[in-house]
C-alpha positions in Angstrom: -5.4 -35.9 2.3 -9.0 -35.5 3.4 -11.6 -34.6 0.9 -14.2 -31.9 1.4 -17.4 -33.5 2.4 -20.3 -32.9 4.7 -18.1 -33.9 7.7 -15.5 -31.3 6.8 -15.1 -28.7 9.6 -17.4 -25.8 8.8 -16.4 -22.4 7.7 -18.2 -19.3 9.0 -18.4 -16.0 7.1 -19.7 -12.8 8.7 -20.9 -10.2 6.2 -23.2 -9.9 3.3 -21.5 -7.8 0.7 -20.0 -8.7 -2.7 -16.8 -10.1 -1.2 -18.8 -12.6 0.9 -20.7 -13.7 -2.2 -17.5 -14.2 -4.1 -16.0 -16.2 -1.3 -19.1 -18.5 -1.3 -18.6 -19.0 -5.0 -14.9 -19.8 -4.6 -15.5 -22.2 -1.8 -18.0 -24.0 -4.0 -15.4 -24.1 -6.8 -12.8 -25.4 -4.3 -15.3 -28.2 -3.3 -15.9 -29.0 -6.9 -12.1 -29.6 -7.4 -12.0 -31.8 -4.4 -15.0 -33.9 -5.2 -14.7 -33.9 -9.0 -18.0 -32.3 -9.6 -18.6 -29.8 -12.4 -19.0 -26.2 -11.4 -21.5 -23.8 -12.8 -21.5 -20.0 -12.7 -25.0 -20.0 -11.1 -25.3 -22.7 -8.5 -28.5 -24.0 -7.2 -29.5 -26.2 -4.3 -29.1 -29.4 -6.4 -26.1 -31.7 -6.5 -23.8 -28.9 -7.5 -24.5 -26.8 -4.4 -22.2 -26.6 -1.4 -22.3 -29.4 1.1 -25.0 -28.9 3.6 -23.8 -27.0 6.6 -20.2 -26.6 5.4 -20.4 -22.8 4.8 -22.5 -20.6 7.2 -22.9 -16.9 6.5 -24.0 -14.6 9.3 -25.9 -11.6 7.9 -27.7 -8.8 9.8 -30.3 -8.3 7.1 -32.0 -11.3 5.4 -33.1 -8.9 2.5 -29.5 -7.8 1.6 -28.7 -7.7 -2.1 -26.3 -10.7 -2.0 -28.1 -12.9 0.5 -30.3 -14.6 -2.1 -27.2 -15.2 -4.3 -25.3 -16.9 -1.4 -28.4 -19.0 -0.5 -28.7 -20.2 -4.1 -25.0 -21.1 -4.0 -25.7 -23.5 -1.1 -24.6 -21.5 1.9 -26.5 -21.7 5.2 -27.8 -18.2 6.1 -28.0 -17.2 9.7 -29.6 -13.8 10.6 -27.9 -12.0 13.5 -25.0 -9.9 14.6 -21.5 -11.4 14.2 -20.5 -9.5 17.4 -23.0 -11.6 19.4 -21.3 -14.6 20.9 -24.5 -16.6 21.0 -25.0 -16.0 17.2 -21.5 -17.2 16.5 -22.0 -20.2 18.7 -25.2 -21.1 16.7 -23.2 -20.7 13.5 -20.8 -23.4 14.6 -17.7 -21.3 15.4 -16.8 -23.6 18.2 -16.0 -26.4 15.8 -15.3 -24.4 12.7 -12.0 -24.4 10.8 -12.0 -20.7 9.9 -14.0 -17.5 10.8 -13.9 -14.8 8.1 -15.0 -11.3 9.2 -16.1 -9.0 6.4 -17.8 -6.0 8.1 -17.0 -2.6 6.7 -16.1 -1.2 10.1 -12.8 -2.2 11.6 -14.1 -2.1 15.2 -17.0 -4.4 14.3 -14.6 -7.0 12.9 -12.4 -6.7 15.9 -15.4 -7.2 18.2 -16.5 -10.3 16.3 -12.9 -11.7 16.3 -12.8 -11.4 20.1 -16.1 -13.2 20.4 -15.0 -15.9 18.0 -11.7 -16.5 19.9 -13.6 -16.9 23.1 -15.5 -19.7 21.6 -12.5 -21.4 19.9 -8.9 -20.6 20.9 -7.5 -22.3 17.8 -9.9 -21.2 15.0 -8.2 -19.5 12.1 -9.3 -15.9 11.7 -9.4 -13.9 8.4 -10.2 -10.3 9.1 -10.9 -7.4 6.7 -9.5 -4.1 8.0 -8.7 -0.8 6.3 -6.6 0.8 9.0 -3.0 -0.4 8.4 -1.7 0.3 11.9 -4.7 -1.4 13.6 -4.4 -4.3 11.2 -0.8 -5.0 12.2 -1.6 -4.9 15.9 -4.7 -7.1 15.6 -2.7 -9.7 13.6 0.0 -9.7 16.3 -2.7 -10.0 19.0 -4.3 -13.1 17.4 -1.2 -14.7 16.0 -0.3 -17.3 14.7 -3.7 -18.4 13.3 -4.8 -15.0 12.0 -4.6 -13.0 8.7 -5.7 -9.4 8.4 -6.3 -8.3 4.9 -7.5 -5.2 3.1 -9.7 -5.8 0.0 -9.1 -2.2 -1.2 -5.3 -2.7 -0.9 -5.5 -5.9 -2.9 -7.7 -4.6 -5.7 -6.5 -1.0 -6.1 -3.3 -1.9 -8.2 -5.6 -3.4 -10.8 -7.7 -0.3 -11.1 -4.6 2.0 -11.1 -3.0 -0.2 -13.8 -6.2 0.0 -16.0 -6.4 3.8 -15.5 -2.9 4.5 -16.5 -3.0 2.1 -19.4 0.7 1.2 -19.2 0.0 -2.4 -18.2 2.8 -2.5 -15.6 2.6 -3.8 -12.0 5.6 -4.3 -9.7 5.4 -7.4 -7.5 7.7 -8.4 -4.6 8.1 -12.2 -4.5 10.9 -14.6 -3.7 13.1 -11.8 -2.5 13.0 -10.1 -6.0 10.9 -7.3 -7.5 9.2 -8.5 -10.7 7.2 -6.6 -13.3 3.9 -7.8 -14.8 3.5 -5.9 -18.1 4.1 -5.9 -21.8 7.2 -7.7 -23.2 9.1 -4.5 -23.8 8.9 -3.6 -20.0 10.7 -6.8 -19.0 14.4 -7.3 -19.2 15.5 -10.6 -20.7 13.4 -13.6 -21.3 10.2 -13.6 -19.1 9.6 -16.1 -16.3 6.0 -16.6 -17.3 3.9 -15.7 -20.2 0.7 -14.4 -18.6 -1.5 -13.7 -21.7 -1.5 -13.8 -25.5 -4.2 -12.6 -28.0 -6.6 -15.4 -29.1 -9.8 -14.5 -30.9 -11.2 -17.9 -30.2 -11.4 -17.1 -26.5 -14.5 -15.2 -25.1 -12.5 -12.1 -24.2 -10.0 -12.4 -27.0 -7.2 -13.4 -24.7 -5.7 -16.7 -23.6 -4.3 -16.8 -20.1 -1.2 -18.7 -19.1 -0.3 -20.2 -22.5 2.9 -22.2 -23.1 6.4 -21.0 -22.2 7.6 -20.1 -25.7 4.9 -17.9 -27.2 6.0 -15.4 -29.8 2.9 -13.1 -29.6 2.7 -12.5 -25.8 1.0 -9.4 -24.7 1.5 -9.7 -20.9 4.5 -11.3 -19.2 6.1 -11.6 -15.8 9.9 -11.0 -15.4 12.6 -8.7 -14.2 11.7 -5.0 -14.8 13.5 -3.1 -17.5 14.4 0.2 -15.8 14.6 3.2 -18.1 17.5 5.6 -17.3 16.9 9.2 -18.2 19.9 10.7 -20.1 21.5 13.8 -18.5 20.4 16.0 -21.4 16.8 15.1 -20.9 16.7 15.9 -17.2 14.7 18.8 -16.1 16.6 22.0 -15.1 16.1 22.5 -11.4 17.6 24.8 -8.8 18.4 23.7 -5.3 17.1 26.2 -2.7 17.7 26.2 1.0 15.0 24.3 2.9 13.9 27.4 4.8 13.0 29.1 1.5 11.1 26.2 0.1 8.9 26.0 3.1 7.3 29.5 2.7 7.9 30.4 -1.0 6.4 28.7 -4.0 8.4 27.9 -7.1 7.1 30.9 -9.1 7.9 33.3 -6.2 11.4 31.9 -5.9 12.1 32.4 -9.6 10.7 36.0 -9.5 13.0 36.8 -6.5 15.9 35.2 -8.4 15.2 37.4 -11.4 15.1 40.6 -9.3 18.3 39.7 -7.6 20.1 39.0 -10.9 18.9 42.4 -12.3 20.1 44.1 -9.1 23.5 42.6 -9.4 23.8 43.4 -13.1 22.7 47.0 -12.6 25.1 47.6 -9.8 28.0 46.5 -12.1 26.8 48.7 -15.0 26.3 51.8 -12.8 29.7 51.3 -11.2 31.5 51.3 -14.5 29.2 53.6 -16.5 28.9 56.4 -13.9 32.1 55.8 -12.0 30.3 55.3 -8.7 31.6 53.3 -5.8 30.2 49.8 -5.2 28.0 50.9 -2.4 26.8 54.0 -4.2 26.2 51.9 -7.4 24.1 49.4 -5.4 22.0 52.2 -3.8 21.5 53.9 -7.1 20.3 50.6 -8.7 17.8 50.0 -5.8 16.5 53.5 -6.4 16.2 52.9 -10.1 14.1 49.8 -9.5 11.8 51.4 -6.9 11.6 55.1 -7.5 13.4 56.4 -10.6 16.7 56.9 -12.6 19.8 58.1 -10.7 21.3 61.5 -11.3 23.6 61.7 -14.4 22.2 58.6 -16.1 21.1 60.7 -19.1 24.7 62.0 -19.6 26.5 58.6 -19.2 25.9 57.5 -22.8 23.2 55.7 -24.8 23.9 52.2 -23.5 23.7 53.3 -19.8 20.5 55.3 -20.5 18.8 52.4 -22.3 19.8 49.9 -19.5 18.5 52.3 -16.8 15.1 52.7 -18.7 14.8 48.9 -19.2 15.7 48.3 -15.5 12.9 50.7 -14.4 10.3 48.9 -16.5 11.6 45.4 -15.4 11.5 46.5 -11.7 7.9 47.6 -11.9 6.9 44.3 -13.4 9.0 42.1 -11.1 7.9 43.9 -7.9 4.2 43.6 -9.0 4.7 39.9 -9.7 6.5 39.3 -6.4 3.7 41.0 -4.5 1.0 39.0 -6.2 2.8 35.7 -5.8 3.5 36.3 -2.1 -0.1 37.3 -1.3 -1.4 34.3 -3.3 0.9 31.9 -1.5 0.0 33.2 1.9 -3.8 33.2 1.3 -3.8 30.2 -0.9 -2.1 28.0 1.7 -4.7 29.0 4.3 -7.6 28.4 1.8 -6.1 25.1 0.7 -5.9 24.0 4.4 -9.5 24.8 4.9 -11.1 23.9 1.6 -8.5 21.7 -0.1 -6.4 22.4 -3.2 -8.0 23.8 -6.3 -8.4 22.0 -9.7 -7.0 25.1 -11.5 -5.7 24.3 -14.9 -4.8 20.7 -14.2 -4.4 18.3 -17.2 -3.2 14.8 -17.7 -4.8 13.8 -14.4 -6.9 10.8 -13.3 -10.4 11.5 -12.0 -11.6 9.2 -9.2 -15.3 9.2 -8.7 -16.3 7.9 -5.2 -13.9 8.5 -2.4 -14.7 5.5 -0.2 -12.2 3.0 1.1 -11.3 1.6 -2.4 -11.3 5.1 -4.0 -9.0 6.6 -1.4 -6.6 3.6 -1.8 -6.5 4.3 -5.6 -5.8 8.0 -4.9 -2.9 7.2 -2.6 -1.3 4.8 -5.1 -1.7 7.2 -8.0 -0.2 10.0 -6.0 2.7 7.7 -4.9 3.3 7.1 -8.6 3.4 10.9 -9.2 0.2 11.0 -11.2 -2.1 14.1 -10.5 -5.5 13.2 -9.3 -8.9 14.9 -8.9 -11.5 13.3 -6.7 -15.3 13.6 -7.0 -17.6 12.8 -4.1 -21.2 13.8 -3.1 -20.4 14.5 0.5 -16.8 13.8 1.6 -16.4 13.5 5.3 -13.6 15.0 7.4 -11.3 12.0 7.1 -11.6 12.0 3.3 -10.9 15.8 3.2 -7.9 15.3 5.5 -6.4 12.6 3.2 -7.0 14.8 0.2 -5.2 17.8 1.7 -2.3 15.6 2.8 -1.9 14.2 -0.8 -2.6 17.6 -2.5 -5.7 16.2 -4.3 -8.5 18.6 -5.1 -12.1 17.4 -4.4 -15.1 18.4 -6.5 -18.3 18.0 -4.5 -21.3 16.8 -6.5 -22.8 14.0 -8.4 -20.2 12.4 -10.6 -22.8 11.5 -13.3 -23.7 15.2 -13.7 -22.1 17.0 -16.6 -21.3 20.1 -14.7 -19.5 18.2 -12.0 -17.4 16.3 -14.6 -16.5 19.6 -16.3 -15.5 21.1 -13.0 -13.1 18.2 -12.6 -11.7 19.0 -16.1 -12.6 15.6 -17.5 -11.9 16.9 -21.0 -8.2 17.3 -20.1 -8.0 14.1 -18.0 -6.0 11.0 -18.7 -8.7 8.6 -17.5 -11.7 8.4 -15.2 -12.4 5.7 -12.5 -15.9 5.1 -11.4 -15.3 3.5 -8.0 -18.5 3.9 -6.0 -20.1 0.8 -4.4 -23.2 0.9 -6.6 -23.1 -0.7 -10.0 -25.9 1.5 -11.3 -24.2 4.7 -10.2 -20.9 3.6 -11.8 -22.6 2.9 -15.1 -24.3 6.3 -15.0 -20.9 7.9 -14.5 -19.4 5.9 -17.4 -22.2 7.0 -19.7 -21.9 10.6 -18.7 -18.1 10.6 -19.3 -18.7 8.9 -22.7 -21.1 11.6 -23.7 -18.5 14.2 -23.0 -15.5 12.4 -24.6 -15.9 9.1 -26.4 -12.1 8.6 -26.6 -11.4 8.9 -22.9 -10.4 5.7 -21.0 -13.1 4.8 -18.4 -12.5 2.2 -15.6 -15.7 1.0 -14.1 -16.2 -0.9 -10.8 -18.9 -3.6 -11.4 -19.9 -6.7 -9.5 -22.4 -8.1 -12.1 -20.5 -10.1 -14.7 -23.3 -10.0 -17.3 -23.7 -6.2 -17.0 -19.9 -5.8 -17.2 -19.8 -7.7 -20.5 -22.5 -5.6 -22.0 -21.1 -2.3 -20.9 -17.6 -3.0 -22.1 -19.1 -4.2 -25.4 -21.1 -0.9 -25.8 -18.2 1.4 -24.7 -15.0 0.4 -26.4 -12.8 2.6 -24.1 -14.3 1.1 -20.9 -12.6 -1.4 -18.7 -14.7 -3.2 -16.1 -13.1 -4.6 -12.9 -14.5 -6.0 -9.6 -13.0 -5.4 -6.2 -14.5 -8.6 -4.8 -13.3 -10.7 -7.7 -9.7 -9.6 -7.1 -9.8 -9.9 -3.3 -11.8 -13.1 -2.9 -8.9 -15.5 -4.0 -6.5 -13.8 -1.6 -9.0 -14.2 1.3 -9.6 -17.8 0.3 -5.9 -18.6 0.4 -5.6 -16.9 3.8 -8.5 -19.1 5.0 -6.5 -22.2 4.0 -3.2 -20.9 5.5 -1.6 -19.9 2.2 -0.4 -16.5 1.0 -1.1 -14.8 -2.2 1.5 -12.2 -3.0 -0.3 -10.2 -5.7 -3.4 -10.1 -7.9 -2.7 -9.2 -11.6 -5.8 -7.9 -13.4 -6.1 -8.5 -17.1 -9.4 -7.3 -18.4 -12.2 -8.7 -16.2 -10.1 -11.7 -15.1 -7.5 -12.0 -12.4 -4.2 -13.9 -12.2 -2.8 -14.7 -8.7 0.9 -14.8 -7.8 1.3 -17.2 -4.8 3.9 -18.9 -2.7 2.5 -22.4 -1.9 4.3 -24.7 0.6 4.0 -28.4 0.0 2.5 -30.4 2.9 3.8 -33.7 4.1 1.7 -36.6 2.7 -0.1 -34.4 0.1 -0.6 -35.6 -3.4 2.1 -33.2 -4.6 4.7 -34.7 -2.3 7.1 -36.7 -4.5 5.6 -35.6 -7.8 7.4 -33.6 -10.5 6.6 -29.9 -11.0 4.9 -30.7 -14.3 2.0 -32.3 -12.4 1.2 -29.0 -10.8 1.2 -27.1 -14.1 -2.1 -26.9 -16.0 -2.3 -25.0 -19.3 -4.4 -21.9 -19.0 -4.7 -22.2 -15.2 -1.3 -22.8 -13.5 2.3 -21.9 -14.3 5.3 -22.5 -12.0 8.2 -20.0 -12.2 10.3 -20.8 -9.1 10.9 -23.6 -6.7 12.5 -23.3 -3.2 13.8 -26.3 -1.3 16.3 -27.4 1.4 19.5 -28.7 -0.1 20.7 -31.9 1.5 17.5 -32.3 3.5 17.0 -35.4 5.5 13.9 -37.6 5.8 11.4 -36.8 8.5 12.7 -37.8 12.0 16.4 -37.4 11.1 18.7 -34.6 12.1 17.8 -31.5 10.0 20.9 -29.5 10.9 23.0 -28.1 8.0 20.1 -27.5 5.6 20.4 -24.6 3.1 17.4 -23.0 1.5 17.9 -22.6 -2.2 15.5 -20.8 -4.6 15.6 -21.9 -8.3 14.1 -19.6 -10.9 12.5 -21.2 -14.0 13.0 -24.8 -12.7 12.9 -27.8 -15.0 9.4 -29.5 -15.3 10.8 -32.8 -14.1 12.1 -31.4 -10.8 10.7 -33.5 -8.0 9.0 -31.6 -5.2 8.7 -32.8 -1.6 7.3 -31.9 1.8 8.6 -28.6 3.0 9.3 -27.2 -0.5 7.7 -23.9 -1.6 6.4 -23.5 -5.1 6.1 -20.0 -6.6 3.4 -19.9 -9.3 0.9 -17.8 -11.2 -2.7 -19.2 -11.4 -6.2 -18.4 -12.1 -8.8 -18.6 -9.3 -9.8 -22.2 -10.2 -6.2 -23.2 -10.8 -5.1 -21.9 -7.4 -7.9 -23.8 -5.7 -6.7 -27.0 -7.4 -3.1 -26.4 -6.3 -4.1 -25.7 -2.7 -5.8 -29.0 -2.6 -3.0 -30.9 -4.3 -0.3 -29.5 -2.0 -2.3 -30.3 1.2 -3.8 -26.8 2.0 -7.1 -28.3 3.0 -6.7 -30.0 6.4 -8.9 -31.1 9.2 -9.8 -28.6 11.9 -6.9 -28.1 14.3 -7.2 -29.9 17.6 -6.9 -27.7 20.7 -4.1 -28.8 22.9 -4.7 -28.8 26.6 -3.1 -25.9 28.3 -0.6 -26.2 31.1 -2.4 -25.4 34.4 -1.2 -22.4 36.3 0.2 -23.2 39.8 -2.0 -22.1 42.6 -1.1 -18.8 44.1 1.1 -17.7 41.2 0.1 -14.6 39.2 -1.3 -15.7 35.8 0.8 -15.2 32.7 0.1 -11.9 30.8 -2.0 -10.8 33.7 -5.0 -13.0 32.9 -6.6 -15.7 35.0 -5.8 -19.3 34.2 -8.1 -21.1 31.7 -9.0 -18.0 29.8 -6.0 -17.4 27.7 -6.5 -17.9 24.0 -2.9 -18.1 23.0 0.5 -16.4 23.6 0.5 -12.6 23.4 3.6 -10.7 22.3 5.3 -9.0 25.2 5.0 -5.6 23.7 1.2 -5.9 23.5 0.8 -7.9 26.7 2.1 -4.9 28.7 -1.0 -2.9 27.6 -3.2 -5.3 29.5 -1.2 -4.8 32.7 -1.6 -1.0 33.0 -3.8 -1.3 36.1 -5.7 -3.7 38.3 -9.3 -4.6 37.2 -11.8 -4.4 40.1 -14.5 -6.9 39.1 -16.2 -9.9 40.7 -16.1 -11.9 37.4 -13.3 -13.6 35.7 -11.7 -11.6 32.9 -9.3 -11.9 30.0 -7.6 -9.9 27.3 -10.6 -10.6 25.1 -13.3 -9.5 27.6 -11.4 -6.3 28.4 -11.4 -5.2 24.7 -15.0 -6.4 24.3 -16.0 -4.3 27.3 -14.3 -1.2 25.8 -16.1 -1.7 22.5 -19.4 -2.3 24.3 -19.1 0.9 26.2 -18.1 2.8 23.0 -21.2 1.4 21.2 -23.4 2.3 24.1 -22.2 5.9 24.1 -22.7 6.0 20.3 -26.3 4.7 20.7 -27.0 7.3 23.4 -25.6 10.1 21.2 -27.7 9.0 18.2 -30.8 8.8 20.4 -30.2 12.3 21.7 -29.6 13.6 18.2 -32.9 12.0 17.0 -34.8 13.5 20.0 -33.5 17.0 19.3 -33.9 16.9 15.5 -36.2 14.0 14.5 -36.6 15.2 10.9 -32.8 15.3 10.2 -31.0 12.7 8.2 -28.5 10.6 10.2 -25.1 12.1 10.3 -22.9 10.9 7.5 -25.8 9.7 5.4 -25.5 10.3 1.7 
């Protein structure tokens, strides 16, 4: 297996945020494992830095907050736009092994991906996108060498878990649903002990200890499902769907009470006054709306008292029904325009900062049935639309202001999440919440490790997490062609659940599973292999894929096997190298020339195709003839569309600036 060195095919990153900085650190850690060097938290341009020219980062602003950090880590910094084909060519995309696109805008990442694929048809693409539908289509467009990931989707479960405080996270791996949580949330013996208390460790916790640990605090295993007994189930009434669409629960119960009183009164008047059923019904309606029927005073004490009580109950019920109906009609309209109201909510989670990661947390909390209140300084239309769809009230204002927090009913909340993209703002929110309630759980999004340690030391109820720290290992594995199934947050640290295939000729080929396991860094919990497999070159028919849970440590692994494991960030880097994840840059195979006079495949001229396009998507490029004197391809069509859209946006912004030069840009906060 080739080692990482100065001749290793380069890797190009486009972006300058915290995730890019984490990836540069992890790539340096990966190189340390390959070369045997010692890694430091703060790397310099000395012998511990990245190999010269191996990692290039394209940034649009050389003064960005993380640019100096990446330069100290040994990355080569190139100033320019990642959408510019010339800039990507100067960055070495033509010979690079992977291109990682980390812009905040999905369209910008798509534009850069198209430019990169025109330079290299076989380069591996790792793209960050927040739109789920667009991500699936982009991944299909660039397959097979493409992974589209969402950093917010990766990191949100850790924040939600910390906010709820139940320590549980469901993970789908190996065809099963496993639970990462306390020992009492797992059925039977756990597959892996994830953490145990240890005061000798810096954070008071030892990660991935031995298999048989009596004092485990976090394990991975089959979930223990709690079945609610019938006597504990909440009383509910099934209503027709047509009623539930226009009437709230309180209005339906008030109508049910009025109907029950009307039926009971009809029976009483029929027997007490000797009236017919129709006359008794009419008299009861008159009693509830106007007054007592004739002869009620002479029918006896019981009938008289019932009639008087019915008159009072009718006045109250009719008033309540009128109030509830008016409130439902007007409230639904106001909720559609302004969003739902906080009201008397309690036991909810307050999410401060409704950006991409904040909205992802809100969606996951609402999916779990947890009430949520959002706080944002100036939520845009898309945020308001998501909030209305999920039934989440939004408080507009500064989350570090006491009045804003009180409007969100922080005093009755279950926890608060400070999820803005500014460390200083998140610390300010945490301190404001702590000043109101020192016992309230606070989850803080922080990038700075040192600041995180000091804040959590000063605020015992605070938990500090980092989006980039949780997402970076998943992006790193995607760069190397491997898949991380989940990231399990435990305090500030992250454990990764991964399915790692074993490459032919790798160091792990032919070794026992025990060689992959490293105490405190890697634990294997399942092994998948072909039963009765033959040696390479022989007939492979008749193979059966078998997955073994909790395999024996002396089980031999071979090429084509898949190992399911839990690892730390450094442990996963070591496993990826040992199983053959780091390979040389793929060699572009010559394409079969198109016969002269034949219509090109997928509607594109010969020599410009970057790879096979699925038929469902290929049809979109054949919607009409393109009248142009230059050669075109799928990539150039999409680039032209994006270029025209950007030009229109620039013209619109220029017109807005000319009409109102003193106004702030739209959407600025």
